C-alpha positions as CSV (number, residue, x, y, z in Angstrom):
1,M,3.3,5.7,46.3
2,K,-0.2,4.9,44.9
3,I,-1.0,5.8,41.4
4,L,-4.3,6.3,39.8
5,F,-4.9,5.8,36.0
6,V,-7.9,7.5,34.2
7,S,-8.3,6.0,30.7
8,L,-10.8,8.0,28.6
9,G,-12.1,7.5,25.2
10,C,-12.0,4.4,23.0
11,D,-10.6,1.0,23.5
12,K,-7.5,1.5,21.8
13,N,-6.7,4.2,24.0
14,L,-7.3,1.8,26.9
15,V,-4.8,-0.7,25.3
16,D,-2.0,2.3,25.6
17,T,-3.2,2.7,29.5
18,E,-2.7,-0.9,30.1
19,H,0.8,-0.5,28.6
20,M,1.6,2.3,30.8
21,I,0.3,0.4,33.7
22,G,2.3,-2.6,32.7
23,S,5.7,-0.3,32.3
24,L,5.2,0.6,36.0
25,A,4.2,-2.9,37.5
26,G,7.0,-4.2,39.7
27,R,9.2,-1.0,38.9
28,E,11.1,0.7,42.0
29,L,10.3,4.3,42.8
30,P,13.0,6.8,42.3
31,G,15.6,6.6,45.2
32,S,13.0,4.9,47.7
33,G,13.5,1.2,47.0
34,G,9.7,1.0,47.2
35,A,7.5,0.2,44.2
36,Y,4.6,1.9,42.6
37,T,1.3,0.5,43.7
38,F,-2.2,1.0,41.8
39,T,-5.4,2.3,43.0
40,D,-8.8,3.1,41.4
41,N,-9.5,5.4,44.3
42,E,-9.1,9.1,43.6
43,D,-9.1,10.0,47.4
44,E,-5.9,7.9,48.2
45,A,-3.9,8.5,44.8
46,E,-0.7,10.3,45.2
47,I,0.2,10.3,41.6
48,A,-2.5,10.4,38.6
49,V,-2.2,9.8,35.0
50,V,-5.1,10.8,32.6
51,N,-4.7,9.3,29.2
52,T,-7.1,11.7,27.4
53,C,-9.4,11.6,24.2
54,A,-9.7,14.8,21.9
55,F,-11.7,13.3,19.0
56,I,-14.8,15.5,19.4
57,D,-16.0,18.2,21.6
58,A,-17.8,16.0,24.0
59,A,-14.5,14.1,24.5
60,K,-12.4,16.9,25.1
61,E,-14.9,18.2,27.8
62,E,-14.7,14.7,29.5
63,S,-10.9,15.0,29.4
64,I,-10.7,18.6,30.7
65,E,-13.3,17.8,33.5
66,A,-11.3,14.9,34.7
67,I,-7.8,17.0,34.5
68,L,-9.5,19.9,36.4
69,S,-10.8,17.6,39.1
70,L,-7.6,16.1,39.7
71,A,-5.7,19.4,39.4
72,Q,-7.8,20.7,42.4
73,R,-6.3,17.9,44.4
74,R,-2.9,18.6,42.8
75,Q,-3.2,22.2,44.0
76,S,-4.3,21.3,47.7
77,G,-1.4,18.9,48.0
78,Q,-3.3,15.8,48.1
79,L,-1.8,14.7,44.9
80,K,1.8,14.8,44.4
81,V,2.0,14.4,40.6
82,L,-0.4,14.8,37.7
83,I,0.4,13.8,34.1
84,V,-1.7,14.3,31.0
85,A,-1.4,11.8,28.3
86,G,-3.0,10.9,24.9
87,C,-4.9,12.7,22.2
88,L,-5.6,16.1,24.1
89,A,-2.0,16.3,25.3
90,Q,-0.8,15.7,21.6
91,R,-3.4,18.0,20.1
92,F,-3.0,20.7,22.7
93,K,0.3,20.2,24.5
94,E,1.3,24.2,24.9
95,E,-2.5,24.9,26.3
96,V,-2.2,22.0,28.9
97,L,1.2,23.3,30.1
98,T,0.7,26.9,30.2
99,E,-3.1,27.2,31.3
100,L,-3.2,24.3,33.7
101,P,-0.2,24.9,36.1
102,E,-1.0,21.9,38.3
103,V,0.0,19.5,35.5
104,D,3.3,18.0,36.1
105,A,4.0,16.6,32.4
106,V,2.5,15.9,29.1
107,I,3.0,12.8,26.9
108,G,2.0,12.3,23.2
109,T,0.1,9.8,21.7
110,T,3.4,7.9,20.3
111,A,5.3,8.3,23.6
112,A,3.3,6.4,26.2
113,D,6.8,4.2,26.9
114,Q,8.3,7.1,28.2
115,L,6.1,7.4,31.2
116,P,8.6,5.5,33.6
117,A,11.4,8.2,32.6
118,V,9.0,11.0,33.0
119,L,7.9,10.0,36.4
120,E,11.6,9.7,37.5
121,K,12.2,13.3,36.4
122,V,9.2,14.6,38.0
123,L,9.8,13.0,41.2
124,S,13.5,13.8,41.4
125,S,14.7,16.7,43.7
126,S,15.7,18.8,40.3
127,Y,12.0,18.9,39.4
128,S,11.0,22.5,38.3
129,A,7.5,23.6,38.0
130,E,8.0,25.9,35.4
131,P,6.0,25.4,32.3
132,S,9.2,25.6,29.9
133,E,10.9,23.0,32.1
134,K,8.2,20.4,32.7
135,P,8.7,17.2,30.9
136,A,7.1,16.9,27.4
137,C,7.4,13.8,25.6
138,F,6.4,13.8,21.8
139,E,7.8,11.4,19.2
140,S,7.2,11.4,15.5
141,L,3.8,10.4,14.6
142,R,5.3,8.1,12.0
143,K,7.0,5.9,14.9
144,A,6.2,2.3,14.4
145,P,3.7,1.2,17.2
146,D,5.6,-1.0,19.9
147,L,3.4,-2.9,21.9
148,S,5.9,-5.5,23.1
149,G,6.4,-4.2,26.6
150,K,4.5,-5.4,29.6
151,R,1.0,-4.9,29.9
152,T,-1.6,-5.1,32.9
153,L,-5.3,-6.2,31.9
154,T,-8.0,-3.9,33.4
155,T,-11.2,-5.3,31.5
156,G,-11.8,-8.1,33.6
157,G,-15.1,-10.2,32.5
158,G,-12.8,-12.6,30.4
159,Y,-12.3,-10.2,27.3
160,G,-9.2,-8.2,26.3
161,Y,-8.5,-5.8,23.2
162,L,-5.5,-6.5,20.7
163,K,-4.7,-3.4,18.8
164,I,-3.3,-4.3,15.5
165,A,-2.5,-1.0,14.1
166,E,-2.0,2.6,14.9
167,G,-3.1,5.9,13.4
168,C,-5.1,6.3,10.0
169,S,-4.5,7.5,6.6
170,K,-8.2,7.7,5.3
171,C,-8.2,11.5,6.1
172,C,-12.0,11.8,6.4
173,S,-12.7,15.6,6.1
174,Y,-14.1,15.9,9.6
175,C,-11.5,13.8,11.5
176,V,-8.5,14.9,13.6
177,I,-7.1,11.4,14.3
178,P,-4.3,11.6,11.5
179,S,-3.1,14.8,12.8
180,I,-2.9,13.6,16.4
181,R,-2.2,10.0,15.9
182,G,-0.4,9.9,12.6
183,P,-0.7,7.7,9.4
184,F,-1.8,4.1,9.2
185,R,0.9,1.5,10.9
186,S,0.4,-1.9,11.4
187,V,1.9,-3.7,14.3
188,P,3.9,-6.5,12.9
189,M,2.2,-10.0,12.7
190,E,4.6,-11.7,14.9
191,K,4.2,-9.1,17.6
192,L,0.7,-9.4,17.6
193,I,0.7,-13.3,17.8
194,Q,2.9,-12.8,20.9
195,E,0.9,-10.5,22.5
196,A,-2.2,-12.6,21.7
197,E,-0.6,-15.7,23.4
198,Q,0.0,-13.4,26.5
199,L,-3.4,-12.5,26.6
200,A,-4.7,-16.0,26.5
201,G,-2.3,-17.1,29.0
202,E,-3.9,-14.5,31.4
203,G,-7.3,-16.0,30.8
204,V,-8.7,-14.0,28.1
205,K,-11.7,-15.8,26.4
206,E,-12.7,-13.3,24.1
207,L,-10.1,-11.4,22.0
208,I,-11.4,-8.1,20.4
209,L,-9.3,-6.7,17.5
210,V,-9.2,-2.9,17.5
211,A,-7.4,-0.2,15.3
212,Q,-8.8,2.9,13.8
213,E,-9.3,0.7,10.8
214,T,-8.8,-3.2,10.9
215,T,-9.6,-4.0,7.5
216,V,-6.4,-2.8,5.9
217,Y,-4.1,-4.4,8.5
218,G,-0.9,-5.4,7.2
219,T,-1.0,-3.0,3.7
220,D,1.8,-0.8,4.8
221,L,4.1,-3.7,5.9
222,Y,3.2,-6.4,3.6
223,G,1.8,-4.7,0.6
224,E,-1.5,-6.4,1.2
225,K,-4.5,-6.9,3.3
226,K,-3.5,-9.4,5.9
227,L,-6.3,-9.5,8.2
228,P,-7.7,-12.8,7.1
229,E,-4.4,-14.3,7.6
230,L,-3.9,-12.8,11.2
231,L,-7.5,-14.0,12.0
232,R,-6.6,-17.6,11.0
233,R,-3.3,-17.6,13.0
234,L,-5.1,-16.2,16.1
235,C,-7.9,-18.9,16.0
236,R,-5.0,-21.4,16.6
237,I,-4.0,-19.9,19.9
238,E,-5.6,-22.2,22.5
239,G,-7.6,-20.3,25.1
240,F,-9.8,-18.2,23.0
241,E,-13.4,-19.0,22.8
242,W,-14.4,-15.8,20.9
243,I,-12.5,-13.5,18.4
244,R,-14.3,-10.2,17.6
245,I,-13.8,-7.8,14.8
246,L,-14.3,-4.2,15.4
247,Y,-14.0,-0.9,12.9
248,C,-14.3,-2.2,9.5
249,Y,-14.6,0.0,6.9
250,P,-17.2,-1.2,4.2
251,E,-15.3,-0.5,1.0
252,E,-12.4,-2.6,2.4
253,I,-14.3,-5.7,3.5
254,T,-13.3,-8.5,1.1
255,Q,-14.7,-11.8,0.1
256,E,-11.6,-13.6,1.8
257,L,-12.5,-11.9,5.0
258,I,-16.0,-12.9,4.9
259,Q,-14.9,-16.4,4.1
260,V,-12.7,-16.5,7.1
261,M,-15.3,-15.5,9.5
262,K,-17.7,-18.3,7.8
263,E,-15.0,-21.1,8.1
264,E,-13.5,-20.1,11.6
265,P,-15.9,-21.0,14.4
266,K,-14.2,-18.8,16.9
267,I,-14.7,-15.7,14.9
268,L,-18.0,-14.4,15.8
269,H,-20.3,-13.3,13.1
270,Y,-20.4,-9.6,14.4
271,L,-19.1,-6.4,12.4
272,D,-18.5,-3.0,13.5
273,M,-18.8,-1.1,10.2
274,P,-18.9,2.7,10.4
275,I,-20.6,4.3,7.5
276,Q,-21.3,7.7,8.9
277,H,-24.1,8.4,6.2
278,A,-26.1,7.7,3.3
279,S,-26.4,10.9,1.2
280,N,-23.9,10.7,-1.6
281,A,-23.5,14.5,-1.6
282,I,-22.5,14.2,2.2
283,L,-20.7,11.2,2.0
284,Q,-18.6,13.0,-0.8
285,K,-18.0,16.1,1.4
286,M,-16.9,13.8,4.3
287,H,-14.6,12.2,1.8
288,R,-15.8,8.7,2.5
289,R,-15.0,6.2,-0.3
290,T,-18.5,4.7,-0.5
291,S,-21.7,5.5,-2.1
292,K,-25.1,4.4,-0.9
293,A,-25.5,2.0,-3.6
294,E,-22.1,0.4,-2.5
295,L,-23.2,0.5,1.1
296,I,-26.5,-1.3,0.2
297,E,-24.4,-3.9,-1.7
298,V,-22.0,-4.6,1.0
299,I,-24.6,-5.0,3.6
300,T,-26.9,-7.1,1.7
301,H,-23.8,-9.5,0.6
302,L,-22.9,-9.9,4.3
303,R,-26.4,-11.0,5.0
304,E,-26.6,-13.1,2.3
305,E,-23.0,-14.7,3.1
306,I,-23.7,-14.9,7.0
307,P,-27.4,-14.8,7.6
308,D,-27.1,-14.5,11.3
309,I,-24.5,-11.6,11.3
310,C,-24.8,-8.9,13.7
311,L,-24.1,-5.5,12.0
312,R,-23.3,-2.4,14.2
313,T,-22.8,1.0,12.5
314,T,-22.1,4.6,13.6
315,L,-23.6,7.8,11.7
316,I,-22.8,11.4,12.0
317,T,-25.9,13.8,12.0
318,G,-25.9,17.7,11.0
319,F,-22.7,17.3,9.0
320,P,-22.0,20.9,7.3
321,T,-24.5,21.5,4.5
322,E,-26.8,18.6,5.5
323,D,-30.4,19.7,4.8
324,E,-33.6,18.2,5.7
325,K,-33.8,16.1,2.6
326,Q,-30.4,14.4,3.1
327,H,-31.5,14.0,6.7
328,K,-34.9,12.2,5.7
329,E,-32.8,10.4,3.2
330,L,-30.5,8.8,6.1
331,L,-33.7,8.1,8.0
332,A,-35.0,6.0,5.0
333,F,-31.6,4.2,4.7
334,V,-31.7,3.4,8.5
335,R,-35.4,2.2,8.3
336,K,-34.4,0.1,5.1
337,M,-31.2,-1.5,6.4
338,K,-32.6,-2.2,9.8
339,F,-29.0,-2.3,11.6
340,D,-28.9,-4.7,14.7
341,R,-26.9,-1.9,16.5
342,L,-26.1,1.8,15.6
343,G,-25.0,4.8,17.4
344,V,-25.3,8.5,16.4
345,F,-22.8,11.6,16.8
346,T,-23.6,15.0,16.2
347,Y,-21.0,16.5,14.0
348,S,-18.2,18.2,15.9
349,R,-16.6,21.2,14.4
350,E,-12.9,20.6,15.0
351,D,-10.3,23.2,14.1
352,G,-7.8,22.1,11.5
353,T,-10.2,19.7,9.5
354,L,-11.6,20.5,6.0
355,A,-15.2,20.2,7.2
356,A,-14.8,22.9,9.6
357,K,-14.5,25.4,6.7
358,L,-17.7,24.3,4.8
359,K,-20.8,26.4,4.9
360,P,-23.2,26.4,6.1
361,Q,-22.8,24.9,9.5
362,V,-25.8,23.3,10.9
363,G,-27.1,24.7,14.2
364,A,-26.8,22.7,17.5
365,R,-30.5,22.4,18.1
366,V,-31.1,21.0,14.7
367,K,-28.2,18.6,14.9
368,K,-29.7,17.3,18.5
369,A,-33.0,17.1,17.0
370,R,-32.0,15.0,14.1
371,Q,-29.9,12.7,16.4
372,K,-33.0,12.3,18.5
373,E,-35.0,11.2,15.5
374,I,-32.6,8.7,14.2
375,M,-32.2,7.1,17.5
376,L,-35.8,7.0,18.2
377,L,-36.3,5.2,14.8
378,Q,-33.3,2.8,15.8
379,Q,-34.7,2.2,19.1
380,E,-38.0,0.9,17.4
381,I,-36.0,-1.5,15.0
382,A,-33.7,-2.7,17.9
383,F,-36.8,-3.2,20.5
384,K,-38.3,-5.4,17.5
385,K,-35.2,-7.2,16.6
386,A,-34.8,-8.2,20.4
387,A,-38.3,-9.2,20.9
388,R,-38.1,-11.6,17.8
389,M,-35.2,-13.4,19.8
390,K,-37.4,-15.0,22.2
391,G,-37.4,-18.8,22.2
392,K,-33.7,-18.9,20.5
393,K,-30.6,-20.4,22.0
394,L,-27.7,-18.4,22.5
395,R,-24.2,-19.1,24.0
396,V,-23.2,-16.2,26.1
397,M,-20.3,-15.3,28.5
398,I,-21.0,-14.5,31.9
399,E,-19.7,-10.9,33.0
400,G,-21.1,-10.8,36.4
401,R,-23.7,-11.4,39.1
402,I,-26.5,-9.0,39.9
403,A,-26.0,-8.3,43.6
404,D,-29.4,-8.0,44.9
405,Q,-31.0,-10.8,42.9
406,D,-30.1,-14.5,43.5
407,G,-29.3,-16.4,40.6
408,V,-29.4,-13.7,37.9
409,Y,-26.3,-12.8,35.8
410,T,-25.3,-10.3,33.4
411,A,-23.9,-12.0,30.2
412,R,-23.0,-11.1,26.7
413,S,-23.9,-13.1,23.5
414,Y,-22.0,-12.9,20.2
415,R,-24.3,-9.9,19.4
416,D,-22.8,-7.7,22.2
417,A,-19.6,-6.0,22.3
418,P,-18.6,-5.0,25.9
419,G,-19.5,-1.4,26.5
420,V,-21.6,-0.4,23.6
421,D,-24.2,-3.1,23.1
422,G,-26.9,-4.7,25.1
423,L,-26.8,-7.4,27.8
424,V,-28.5,-10.9,28.3
425,F,-29.8,-11.1,31.8
426,V,-29.4,-14.9,32.8
427,E,-31.3,-16.9,35.4
428,S,-29.6,-20.0,36.7
429,D,-29.5,-22.3,39.8
430,R,-25.7,-22.8,39.1
431,T,-23.0,-20.6,40.3
432,F,-20.8,-19.0,37.5
433,L,-18.0,-16.9,37.3
434,S,-17.0,-14.0,35.0
435,G,-15.7,-15.6,31.8
436,D,-17.7,-18.8,31.9
437,F,-19.7,-19.8,29.0
438,V,-23.4,-21.0,29.2
439,T,-25.9,-22.0,26.5
440,V,-29.2,-20.2,27.5
441,R,-32.8,-19.9,26.0
442,V,-34.2,-16.3,25.4
443,T,-37.3,-16.0,27.4
444,G,-38.0,-12.2,26.7
445,A,-36.7,-8.9,26.0
446,Q,-36.5,-5.9,27.8
447,G,-35.8,-2.8,25.6
448,Y,-32.2,-3.6,24.2
449,D,-31.5,-6.4,26.3
450,L,-32.5,-9.8,26.6
451,I,-34.0,-12.0,29.5
452,A,-32.9,-15.9,29.4
453,R,-32.6,-18.9,31.4
454,E,-30.0,-21.4,31.2
455,A,-31.0,-24.2,28.5
């Protein structure tokens, strides 16, 4: 039977999906002697697993649309099994089972390893379509993360994600993650080293560390921050050319971490550092643990210590009680800090969070207008920064070839995380494969992207 996996939301979710795929690879179908095979073609799939996101309204809507699209195929009989996993299943399990009769089973965020058993039950002759009898796998949100099983990479292009922890204990007032992913739990270092070695053996050249928050890795297991030690050990693994760190909370960035970034040539001078806002009043209501002055201090220090560092951040606009003065304060902060990369979410009112009860809530039109204003400012900053790259040499990793243009490739530099940042379009007379590294000289810019020739 051909099985389709749909992975929505963040790269941490993608790692879970890759482990679910790995758990079925080579496994025999119940009672048939055949094996599961995988497809990315919805039209030929007989089984579909949707690993969902439920972080904000837009993510929930995307997940529901994906489920409904597959539910139509399930209703018509083209699809034999439909399983919903991940954050939406965890957060709305009763609604999914009762309001979507086409769904055959639900799997929570800590029960992804139960997929083979769930499929075996759904495919058995004793399976009942009654909502109360459908498999619903949910385990404790305090369950230690176990990523030691098989994993099938889906990223291609020479990069792969290493999820170093699960859950979050920060409890920001707008966020549902602790309630659907549980408290922060680090993956033991030895298991991470073992998984990283496997990824290197499969050809991964760029290892990207992810978690809800990477900077506090190890505090729950070892009583202290162990990210610097983990990074040094990962740098010793042969095969990796680049190591990228995502999701570093500003208050947790230590001098030891900065020093490791400076000393280890494999670690890219790139940090994803979500700050969310710059008004002290809003930061306090968000339950963030930094002030505007502290944010300026961290950013300034990083740039002094690592002059070529590329800083990415994310902001939330239209948070409850945010007025025009606080919005202008955020704009002024963005203009002053000149982040290399920046994304803006409009605030999403999530049931069960403290922020959902705050008044007044900001109207949708105002939120959108403020988001647009910030992004127009950031676009101006980013375009100028890209234009100033002209003439500089960069080492880039080839991602692919542009089909209708001879000798033109897409690539990423250390300044570009996959899927969220820009690209480098490389002209060359040579032939490259995905994952190859080449030194280029930038010849120009096209918006957020760079144009370059092999140097």
